C-alpha atoms as one frame of an Amber mdcrd trajectory, in Angstrom:
protein
   0.223  10.214 -10.700   0.450   7.067  -9.057   3.128   5.743 -11.318   5.134
   8.088 -10.795   4.910   6.365  -7.220   5.580   3.273  -8.854   8.587   4.787
 -10.554  10.148   5.538  -7.633   9.851   2.393  -5.680  11.137  -0.006  -8.705
  14.413   3.135  -8.729  15.454   3.205  -5.063  14.279  -0.063  -5.435  17.232
  -1.233  -7.739  19.544   1.600  -6.146  19.369  -0.027  -2.503  20.568  -3.083
  -4.145  22.942  -1.822  -5.923  24.030  -0.347  -2.650  23.682  -4.054  -1.758
  26.249  -5.805  -3.462  28.768  -2.987  -3.138  28.780  -2.976   0.060  30.292
  -6.456   0.039  33.616  -4.716  -1.320  34.021  -1.730  -0.281  33.038  -0.242
   3.488  33.282   3.752   2.300  31.898   4.573  -0.671  32.823   7.280  -2.620
  35.261   7.639   1.159  31.678   9.710   2.602  29.486   6.806   3.771  29.659
   4.337   5.852  28.800   0.937   4.669  28.952  -1.954   6.798  27.192  -5.358
   7.371  23.856  -3.920   9.746  23.886  -0.759   6.446  24.109  -4.511   3.500
  21.002  -6.144   5.247  18.645  -2.371   4.860  19.995  -1.864   1.313  19.373
  -5.400   1.188  15.414  -5.248   2.384  14.530  -1.817   1.073  15.711  -2.551
  -2.132  13.946  -6.187  -2.616  10.488  -4.259  -1.191  10.994  -1.625  -3.447
  11.066  -3.486  -6.519   8.279  -5.900  -4.993   6.193  -3.080  -4.644   6.637
  -1.457  -7.565   3.761  -3.697  -9.329   1.239  -2.291  -7.344   0.354   1.937
  -6.570  -0.610   1.167  -2.558   2.277  -1.319  -1.803   4.897   2.005  -3.949
   2.683   4.421  -2.009   3.422   2.447   1.494   6.740   1.400   0.526   7.520
   5.157   0.491   5.745   6.023   3.628   8.021   3.570   5.074  10.783   5.168
   3.603  10.578   8.379   4.532  10.124   7.859   8.088  12.704   5.069   8.300
  14.727   7.177   6.384  13.774  10.907   8.485  14.208   8.736  12.288  18.037
   7.207  10.957  19.063  11.565   9.788  17.421  12.364  13.023  18.756   9.841
  15.683  22.418  10.302  13.485  22.881  13.866  14.603  22.691  12.437  18.393
  24.164   9.269  18.251  27.493   8.262  15.541  27.523   4.409  17.018  24.038
   2.846  17.311  25.264   0.103  19.398  28.204  -0.654  17.553  25.666  -1.916
  14.520  25.301   1.633  12.585  28.060   3.814  12.186  26.389   7.062  11.123
  29.419  10.612   9.471  27.679  13.914   8.811  27.299  12.730   5.271  25.709
   9.380   5.954  22.838  11.878   8.388  22.482  14.138   4.997  21.887  11.584
   2.363  19.719   9.791   5.162  17.893  12.632   5.057  17.286  13.889   1.682
  16.212   9.881   1.332  13.523  10.552   3.973  12.078  13.510   2.104  12.329
  11.878  -1.320  10.413   9.524   0.212   8.040  11.372   2.187   7.084  13.305
  -0.865   5.894  10.176  -2.458   4.234   8.669  -0.705   1.967  11.534   1.774
   2.502  14.770  -1.149   2.133  12.946  -4.318  -1.200  12.264  -4.221  -3.252
  10.685  -7.038  -5.365  12.595  -8.461  -8.988  10.969  -9.663  -9.350  12.465
 -13.177 -12.756  14.139 -14.810 -15.038  11.187 -15.949 -16.815  12.192 -19.362
 -19.949  12.908 -18.266 -18.614  15.651 -15.351 -18.948  19.398 -15.976 -16.963
  21.547 -15.323 -17.761  24.142 -12.487
């Protein structure tokens, strides 16, 4: 299962870096999602950390946990605040996407755990 978490970290890191790059060319992705300088910084940080975390199991689990917690907080915050100090603008589509990313991150970070592989000397119960 650890390979799945490492792949998630690598894939999400790549996608965040792609969003970071797209943020320089557009302020609304697909006309649904808001992008600004603060979003670009968040995408850059999570993109780089995701690619780095994919190198080891422990880092990939911790990255997934932090990603899940941060994006769930952003989703909940977005339902109550539409503009966070002028830094982040939240729309319904942003909130839903943040919730999905957070839920997937929490799944890979907390639910999907590495099961110990049975040794050849262990007897079935």
